Each structure stands twice: as structure tokens, then as C-alpha cells.
C-alpha positions in Angstrom: 0.3 -36.7 2.5 1.6 -34.1 -0.7 5.4 -33.7 -0.7 6.7 -29.9 -0.1 7.5 -29.3 -3.5 3.7 -30.3 -5.1 2.4 -27.6 -2.0 5.0 -25.0 -2.5 3.1 -23.1 -5.4 -0.6 -22.7 -3.3 1.1 -22.2 0.1 4.0 -20.3 -0.7 4.0 -18.3 -4.3 1.8 -15.7 -2.8 4.5 -14.8 -0.3 7.3 -14.4 -3.0 8.1 -10.8 -2.6 8.1 -11.1 1.3 10.8 -14.3 0.4 12.6 -12.1 -2.1 12.9 -9.1 0.5 14.5 -12.0 3.1 17.3 -13.0 0.4 18.1 -9.4 -0.4 18.5 -8.3 3.2 20.9 -11.0 3.8 22.9 -10.1 1.0 22.7 -6.8 1.4 24.2 -7.2 5.3 26.8 -9.5 4.0 28.0 -7.6 1.2 28.2 -4.3 3.5 30.3 -6.0 5.7 32.4 -7.5 3.8 32.9 -4.1 1.4 33.5 -2.0 5.1 35.7 -4.6 6.1 37.9 -4.0 2.8 37.8 -0.1 2.9 39.0 -0.5 6.7 35.9 1.6 7.9 36.1 2.4 11.6 32.5 1.1 12.5 31.4 -1.3 9.8 28.3 -1.8 11.9 26.7 1.3 10.7 27.4 -0.2 7.0 25.3 -3.4 7.4 22.5 -1.6 9.6 22.3 1.1 6.9 22.1 -1.7 4.2 19.3 -3.7 6.0 17.2 -0.4 6.8 17.8 0.7 2.9 16.2 -2.9 1.6 13.1 -2.7 1.2 10.2 -4.8 0.1 10.0 -2.4 -3.2 12.6 -1.0 -5.4 10.8 2.7 -5.1 10.7 2.3 -1.2 14.3 1.8 -1.2 15.2 4.6 -3.3 13.4 6.9 -1.1 14.8 5.3 2.2 18.6 5.5 1.0 18.2 9.2 -0.2 16.5 10.4 2.9 19.0 8.4 4.9 21.9 9.7 3.3 20.6 13.3 3.0 19.9 13.1 7.2 23.7 11.5 7.7 25.3 14.1 5.9 23.5 16.9 7.6 23.8 15.4 10.8 27.6 14.8 10.2 28.3 18.2 9.0 26.2 19.5 12.2 27.5 17.4 14.9 31.4 17.8 13.4 30.8 21.4 13.4 29.5 21.8 16.9 32.1 19.2 18.5 35.1 21.0 16.9 33.9 24.4 17.7 32.8 24.0 21.3 35.1 22.1 23.4 34.0 20.1 26.0 37.0 18.6 28.4 34.2 17.7 31.6 31.2 15.7 31.7 29.0 18.9 32.5 30.7 20.4 29.3 30.0 17.6 27.3 26.0 17.2 28.4 26.0 21.0 27.5 27.1 20.5 23.9 25.2 17.0 23.6 21.9 19.4 24.4 23.1 21.5 21.4 23.6 18.6 19.3 20.2 17.0 20.1 17.6 19.8 20.4 17.7 21.7 17.3 18.3 18.3 15.0 15.5 16.8 17.4 13.1 19.5 16.0 13.7 19.3 12.6 13.1 15.3 12.9 9.8 16.5 14.4 8.7 18.6 11.2 10.6 16.2 8.9 10.4 12.9 10.1 12.2 11.5 7.5 15.3 13.0 8.2 15.6 11.5 11.8 18.8 9.7 11.1 20.4 13.4 11.6 20.3 13.3 15.2 21.5 9.7 15.8 24.5 10.6 13.4 25.1 13.8 15.1 25.5 12.0 18.2 27.6 9.4 16.7 29.7 11.9 15.7 29.9 13.6 19.0 30.4 10.9 21.2 32.2 8.5 19.5 36.0 10.6 19.7 35.1 10.5 23.7 35.3 6.7 23.7 37.8 6.1 21.0 40.7 7.6 19.8 39.3 9.4 17.0 39.5 13.1 16.1 35.8 14.9 15.4 36.4 15.5 11.8 37.7 12.0 11.0 34.4 10.4 12.9 32.3 12.8 10.8 34.1 11.4 7.3 33.8 8.0 9.1 30.1 8.2 9.6 29.2 9.1 6.3 31.5 6.7 4.3 29.8 3.8 6.2 26.4 5.1 5.4 27.3 5.7 1.9 28.6 1.9 1.7 25.6 0.2 3.5 22.9 2.6 1.5 24.5 2.1 -2.2 25.1 -1.6 -1.1 21.1 -1.8 -0.4 20.5 0.0 -3.5 22.6 -2.3 -5.4 21.0 -5.5 -4.2 17.4 -3.9 -4.7 18.0 -3.6 -8.2 19.5 -6.8 -9.1 18.6 -9.5 -7.0 14.4 -10.2 -7.2 13.8 -6.6 -7.6 10.4 -5.8 -6.7 8.1 -2.8 -8.0 6.2 -1.1 -5.9 3.7 -0.8 -8.7 3.1 -4.5 -9.0 2.8 -4.9 -5.1 0.0 -1.8 -5.2 -2.0 -3.7 -8.2 -1.9 -6.8 -6.5 -3.3 -5.0 -3.2 -6.1 -3.1 -5.4 -7.1 -6.5 -7.1 -7.3 -7.9 -3.2 -9.5 -5.1 -2.3 -11.5 -5.9 -5.3 -12.0 -9.8 -4.7 -13.0 -8.9 -1.1 -15.7 -6.3 -2.3 -16.9 -9.1 -4.3 -17.5 -11.4 -1.8 -19.0 -8.6 0.7 -21.2 -7.3 -2.1 -22.6 -10.7 -2.7 -23.1 -11.4 1.3 -24.8 -7.9 1.7 -27.2 -8.6 -1.1 -27.9 -12.7 0.3 -29.0 -10.1 3.3 -31.8 -8.4 1.8 -33.4 -11.8 1.2 -32.1 -14.6 3.4 -30.5 -12.3 6.0 -26.8 -11.3 7.1 -24.2 -12.5 8.7 -22.9 -9.3 10.5 -19.9 -11.0 11.7 -18.5 -12.2 8.3 -19.2 -8.8 7.3 -17.2 -6.9 9.7 -14.3 -9.3 9.0 -14.7 -8.6 5.1 -15.0 -4.9 5.7 -12.0 -5.0 7.8 -9.6 -6.5 5.0 -11.4 -4.2 2.0 -10.1 -1.2 4.3 -6.5 -3.1 5.1 -6.3 -3.8 1.6 -6.8 0.0 0.7 -4.6 1.6 3.8 -1.8 -1.0 1.8 -2.9 0.2 -1.6 -2.6 4.3 -0.4 1.0 3.7 1.0 2.8 1.3 -1.7 0.8 4.1 -3.9 3.2 6.9 -3.0 6.4 4.1 -3.4 4.9 3.5 -6.7 4.6 7.1 -7.8 8.3 7.8 -6.7 9.7 4.9 -9.1 7.4 6.6 -11.9 8.9 10.0 -11.4 12.2 8.4 -11.4 11.6 6.6 -14.1 12.4 3.3 -12.8 8.5 2.0 -14.0 6.1 3.2 -16.2 2.4 3.1 -16.3 -0.5 5.4 -15.3 -0.8 7.2 -12.1 -2.3 5.3 -9.5 -4.3 7.8 -7.9 -7.3 7.7 -10.1 -7.4 3.6 -9.4 -7.3 4.5 -5.5 -10.0 6.7 -5.7 -12.2 4.2 -8.0 -11.9 1.6 -5.2 -12.9 4.1 -2.5 -15.7 5.0 -4.1 -16.4 1.4 -4.7 -16.0 0.8 -0.9 -18.6 3.6 0.0 -21.0 1.9 -2.3 -20.7 -1.1 0.0 -20.8 0.9 2.8 -24.8 2.0 1.6 -25.6 -0.9 0.6 -25.0 -2.3 4.2 -27.1 0.6 5.8 -29.8 -0.5 3.4 -29.6 -4.0 4.4 -29.7 -3.9 8.2 -32.7 -6.8 7.7 -34.2 -8.5 5.0 -36.9 -7.0 2.8 -40.8 -6.7 3.7 -42.3 -10.1 2.2 -43.9 -8.2 -0.8 -41.0 -6.4 -1.8 -38.9 -9.5 -1.3 -40.6 -11.5 -3.5 -41.0 -8.9 -6.4 -37.4 -7.6 -6.2 -35.3 -11.2 -5.2 -35.3 -12.6 -8.7 -33.4 -9.0 -10.0 -31.2 -8.5 -6.8 -30.1 -12.2 -7.2 -29.4 -11.5 -11.1 -27.3 -8.3 -10.2 -25.6 -10.2 -7.4 -24.3 -12.8 -9.5 -23.1 -10.2 -12.2 -21.6 -7.7 -10.0 -19.6 -10.2 -7.8 -18.2 -12.0 -11.2 -17.4 -8.8 -12.5 -15.7 -7.4 -9.3 -13.7 -10.8 -9.2 -12.8 -10.8 -13.4 -11.7 -6.8 -13.0 -9.2 -8.3 -9.9 -8.0 -10.8 -12.4 -7.4 -8.2 -15.2 -5.6 -6.0 -12.7 -3.3 -8.8 -11.5 -3.0 -10.5 -15.1 -2.7 -6.9 -16.9 -5.7 -8.0 -19.1 -8.9 -6.3 -20.8 -11.5 -5.2 -18.4 -14.6 -7.7 -18.2 -17.8 -6.7 -20.2 -20.0 -4.9 -18.4 -23.1 -6.2 -20.5 -24.6 -8.3 -17.6 -24.1 -5.8 -14.8 -25.8 -3.2 -16.9 -29.0 -5.9 -17.8 -29.3 -6.6 -14.1 -29.3 -3.2 -13.0 -31.8 -2.2 -15.7 -34.0 -5.0 -14.7 -33.8 -4.1 -11.3 -34.5 -0.5 -11.8 -37.2 -1.4 -13.9 -39.0 -3.9 -11.0 -38.4 -1.2 -8.6 -40.6 1.3 -11.0 -43.4 -1.9 -11.3 -43.3 -2.0 -7.7 -44.2 1.5 -7.1 -46.7 1.6 -9.5 -48.5 -1.4 -8.1 -48.2 0.7 -4.8 -46.8 -1.9 -2.8 -44.2 0.5 -0.7 -47.4 2.5 0.7 -47.3 0.1 3.5 -43.9 0.3 4.6 -43.1 2.2 7.8 -40.3 5.2 7.2 -37.5 3.1 8.3 -38.5 0.8 5.5 -38.9 3.4 3.3 -35.7 4.8 3.7 -33.7 1.9 3.7 -35.4 0.9 0.1 -34.8 4.3 -1.4 -31.0 4.1 0.0 -30.8 1.0 -1.5 -31.9 2.2 -4.9 -29.6 5.2 -4.7 -26.5 2.8 -3.7 -27.4 0.7 -6.9 -27.5 3.8 -9.1 -23.8 4.5 -7.5 -22.7 1.3 -8.5 -23.6 1.5 -11.7 -21.7 4.5 -12.2 -18.4 3.4 -10.8 -18.6 0.0 -12.1 -17.7 2.1 -15.3 -15.1 3.8 -13.8 -13.7 0.5 -12.5 -13.5 -0.5 -16.2 -11.8 2.6 -17.5 -9.1 2.1 -14.5 -8.5 -1.5 -15.7 -8.5 -0.6 -19.5 -5.8 2.1 -18.8 -3.2 -0.3 -16.9 -3.8 -2.7 -20.0 -3.1 0.2 -22.5 0.0 0.9 -20.5 1.2 -2.9 -20.3 0.6 -3.4 -24.0 2.8 -0.1 -24.4 5.4 -0.9 -22.5 6.0 -4.5 -24.3 5.5 -2.5 -27.7 8.2 -0.5 -26.6 10.6 -3.1 -25.0 10.1 -5.1 -28.6 
């Protein structure tokens, strides 16, 4: 049995961002508590919780969360403090009325602007803490802002300095994973035209592609926030995301044409050209995924283009030989749907090459400017 350290790279290296997040969260919580105690803040708990909330998987996400948290906290503290000071509440009934007046408007604000939902919590704390401890309402509001500020700044500092993880790199990783899954899915689909289809395996692949694209879309917003604030360079992720969505739609179209193997005469004639395209296309998708991960030039399209040209020529010959005349309406529909999907794949492979080249060019420019 191999020792742990020899198995680490293969099993744990893909989880490096998650290990980094665990380390950052731990350090941020410890530092926030130490700073809050050194400053003699009334409730160090909120500094620790804020540091944990702000410390996210990517730097861009941490910046966004910290900004929203600080804005919501300051707004909630001002509103809650003002209501608490201006409306005296000396019994339980009056306290309930003031609480409703504090919560209702801020709850509506949170429904409209979910990123400011901490305002409601802050206002409630500012209102209720003085009823439980000997703290003035104004002091409660100031303490709350200071506690959150300490936690937010600590979380940001740790996110920037301790194994920082850029959203851009995470997004490119998600895009590369989607391309790897598309390569496998396209191979399975094209095999289905001649050898039958494993629908369960294909559904799992399609689900994995969808999850990767959802993740890419989520992280893309964080990466764009990084780019807008100058934390990272590179092109906009939106064109790459659109290209991957179009490629997935192409796979869906191929899947609609592959409800069963081709009729035997077409399978014999088109099988070799389909196999050539399957080999070239799956290799190209996998190579494009590796190029995105490593910021390397995109793989050449020659093999894919030649295979598509060969398939188109064979389709033309099949039609001229009259082999499509005996097809049923459903078989004819699948035959032409496959041809349309192939042409869409040709266009989107060209687009994919352009997108990968954009990232390589941006990476080279970044290295040149750093040198």
C-alpha cells in the first residue's frame, strides 16, 4: 500500500482551494477574536462570525461579501439606533411595537436587496442588547459597527495574504471540467449512432456538464468583480460562458438525433466518417480543456475540420445514391438533425478556439508586464 504522502497529489491536489479556504477561515476567526479582545469590544462573537462569513473561496467573493456586510451593518445600526433612541420602550408591549417598526421596513429592504439582509439583524441587535445588558443604544450601535468592521477587515486581510484563490482561476477550472465532460458525452453520443447508447451514463454526464456551467456562471460574477476592481486581469468570462452553453446545446441536438442507431445502410456508409469525427472532436475538446487550465495555445482545428468535411462529403454521396429514400419520417428527421448539429459544432469549435486563444494572449500579456 502506498504511503499517504505518495497518494496526496492525485487525491488531494484537486481540493487545494478547499484546503486553502479551511486554513483561511481558521486563521481569520482566531485573528478576529484576538483583535476584538485587544480592543475590548463588547461582543467579540460578532467579529468572529463576520470574519468567517467574509472569508470565501475566492478573493472576489470575499470583497463583495465584505462590502455588502459593512453597508448593511452601518445602515442597520443607524436605523436601529435612531428608532431605539427616538422611541422609548419601557414595557414589553412598547418593546414589541418598536421591534415591529424596526423589522418591517428592513425586512422589505432585504426582500428587494437580499445582499443587505444583515441590516435587519444589526438593527435587532442594536435594539435588544440594551434591554439585556447595561449598554446605551448609541454605544450598542457603535459597538456593532466596530465588531463587524474588525471581522470584515480581518477576513479580507487573510483572504488576500493566505493562499489567495482568485475567482478567475476557479472559473477557468469549471470551464475546463465542462469541456472534459463534453468530450466524454460527445463520444458516447456518436458511439450511439453505430453501437447503441447507455442513456443512464449519458444523463450523468449531462448533469455533470450542467453543474459545471452553473458553477462557472456563479463564479463568473465574482471574477468580473475582481476584474472591475483591478484584483485580476484577463478578458471577460461571458464570451467563454456563452460558447460553452452553445456547445452544450449542440450536444442536446446530437442527443435528439441519437435515439437509436442509424439504419444499417447509413451506418455502413457513415460509420467510418462519424468515427473519425468522434476521435478528432473528443480529443480537441479535452485538449482545449487542458489549454485553458495551463494557459497554453489552443489545439489546432485541422483534424476536426477534415473529419467534418469528410462527413459532409459522405452525406452528399449517400443522398446522391438514394440511400435516404427508404427512410421513415422519423429516421429522416433524425438524419437531418444530425447534419445540422454537425454544422453547429463546426462553428462553435471555431469560437472555442478563439476564446481559448484570448485567455492565452491575456496570460502572456500579464507575464510580460510583470517582467
